C-alpha distance (Angstrom), angle and dihedral (degrees) to the residues before:
residue distance angle dihedral
I1 . . .
Y2 3.80 . .
P3 3.81 113.6 .
L4 3.79 121.0 -136.0
P5 2.99 141.7 -97.4
R6 3.81 87.4 19.2
N7 3.83 91.0 64.0
L8 3.77 99.9 42.4
S9 3.78 110.8 119.6
C10 3.79 142.6 -175.6
D11 3.81 114.8 1.7
A12 3.82 92.6 -5.4
H13 3.81 91.1 59.0
K14 3.80 92.9 40.7
N15 3.81 89.4 53.3
H16 3.80 90.0 47.5
M17 3.81 89.1 53.7
N18 3.84 90.4 48.0
Q19 3.80 90.6 52.9
K20 3.80 93.4 47.0
G21 3.81 92.0 49.1
G22 3.80 95.6 -113.6
L23 3.79 93.5 118.2
P24 3.79 131.0 31.2
K25 3.82 117.1 -113.1
A26 3.80 88.7 -121.5
C27 3.80 93.0 57.5
E28 3.80 99.7 161.6
G29 3.79 109.1 136.6
Y30 3.81 92.6 20.6
L31 3.78 91.0 82.2
L32 3.76 135.1 14.7
N33 3.79 114.9 -100.2
P34 3.83 106.4 -128.8
L35 3.81 88.2 -131.3
D36 3.81 88.6 62.2
V37 3.80 96.6 53.4
P38 3.80 106.2 118.6
A39 3.78 119.4 -124.9
S40 3.77 90.5 -125.3
P41 2.92 143.3 62.2
N42 3.79 102.1 28.8
L43 3.81 105.5 -117.2
F44 3.82 93.1 -158.5
T45 3.78 139.3 69.6
F46 3.76 127.7 -170.8
N47 3.80 132.5 -140.3
K48 3.78 104.3 -132.5
S49 3.80 94.9 -157.4
T50 3.81 97.9 49.4
G51 3.81 103.2 23.4
E52 3.78 89.5 -126.1
L53 3.80 118.0 154.7
M54 3.81 114.9 -139.8
P55 3.79 138.3 174.9
N56 3.78 115.3 -88.5
P57 3.82 101.3 -123.8
I58 3.81 95.0 -157.7
A59 3.81 94.0 50.1
C60 3.80 91.4 43.7
E61 3.80 89.4 57.9
V62 3.81 93.1 59.3
V63 3.82 101.2 38.7
Q64 3.79 121.1 74.3
F65 3.80 129.3 -175.7
T66 3.78 123.9 -154.6
D67 3.80 92.0 -149.3
N68 3.81 99.5 57.1
K69 3.82 121.4 129.9
Y70 3.81 91.1 -167.2
E71 3.79 133.3 73.0
T72 3.80 95.5 -113.3
T73 3.77 141.8 28.8
Y74 3.81 87.6 -125.1
E75 3.81 89.9 61.5
L76 3.83 91.5 45.9
I77 3.81 90.5 53.5
S78 3.83 91.6 45.2
R79 3.79 91.6 51.3
T80 3.82 91.3 45.3
I81 3.80 89.8 55.1
E82 3.80 89.4 48.6
I83 3.82 97.3 44.1
L84 3.80 93.0 47.1
N85 3.83 89.5 42.0
L86 3.78 91.1 -130.9
N87 3.80 91.0 164.0
C88 3.78 97.8 56.3
D89 3.82 115.1 137.0
R90 3.81 92.6 -102.9
L91 3.81 95.3 54.9
R92 3.81 95.0 40.9
T93 3.82 90.1 52.0
D94 3.80 91.3 48.4
R95 3.81 91.8 49.7
V96 3.81 91.1 53.1
L97 3.82 88.5 50.4
V98 3.81 89.8 51.8
L99 3.81 89.6 51.3
Q100 3.82 90.6 48.8
S101 3.81 89.4 51.1
I102 3.81 90.9 51.0
D103 3.81 91.0 48.1
K104 3.82 90.2 49.1
N105 3.81 90.6 50.6
I106 3.82 91.3 48.5
K107 3.80 90.0 52.1
A108 3.82 92.3 47.7
L109 3.80 92.3 50.2
R110 3.80 91.7 49.1
Q111 3.80 91.2 48.5
R112 3.82 88.4 52.7
G113 3.79 88.3 56.6
V114 3.80 98.8 -106.4
H115 3.78 108.3 161.0
P116 3.85 111.6 -107.6
S117 3.81 91.0 -120.5
E118 3.83 89.7 59.1
V119 3.81 99.5 44.8
T120 3.81 97.3 84.4
A121 3.81 92.3 44.1
K122 3.80 90.5 53.7
L123 3.80 90.9 49.1
V124 3.80 92.1 49.0
G125 3.81 87.9 53.5
R126 3.79 91.6 47.8
Y127 3.80 97.6 46.9
F128 3.78 97.7 38.1
N129 3.80 99.1 43.5
T130 3.82 88.2 104.6
K131 3.81 128.6 45.0
W132 3.01 109.0 -87.6
P133 3.77 124.2 -8.1
Q134 3.74 120.5 -139.5
Y135 3.83 108.9 -100.4
F136 3.80 89.5 24.5
T137 3.82 93.6 166.4
T138 3.81 92.9 49.0
I139 3.80 91.9 51.1
R140 3.78 89.8 44.8
C141 3.81 91.1 53.1
C142 3.81 93.2 45.9
L143 3.80 97.4 48.8
G144 3.80 95.6 40.1
T145 3.77 124.1 177.1
M146 3.81 96.1 14.0
V147 3.82 90.3 58.7
E148 3.78 91.4 46.6
D149 3.82 90.2 51.8
Y150 3.80 91.0 47.7
L151 3.82 93.1 48.9
E152 3.78 90.1 49.6
S153 3.82 91.3 49.1
I154 3.81 91.8 55.1
E155 3.81 90.7 44.1
F156 3.80 92.2 -117.7
A157 3.79 107.4 -161.7
G158 3.79 100.5 -169.4
């Protein structure tokens, strides 16, 4: 369904770029190591209509990395998304499906009479009852402040 190499992602795409000469083997500072992503603030946003992951400009203003080959954190996050191919068709489609699932769950909770102020809290409990849900960042972007409060309450360290 999803042709390669166009839909390789993460390390597979990074390695593909290394082999094609589009990224040096020693790529530290050219992309953000996932182990270095801070717990807060969330450095990413998500386009709900396309499933595209993007840098969060506000968060990028307040977070700095010592190992950054670019002028700004925003550019480092943009290049990380590009190098890891986090906006390939496969991942964008999956993110939209995650959003549709969240929307469906919101509708079901409302139809069951759950008060609007409790809906997001119930969804946070549902999605974050295991460590860590697939498409963590997408869910985090979709559920917003309630997720951020929950992550802070459990002392999420990234």
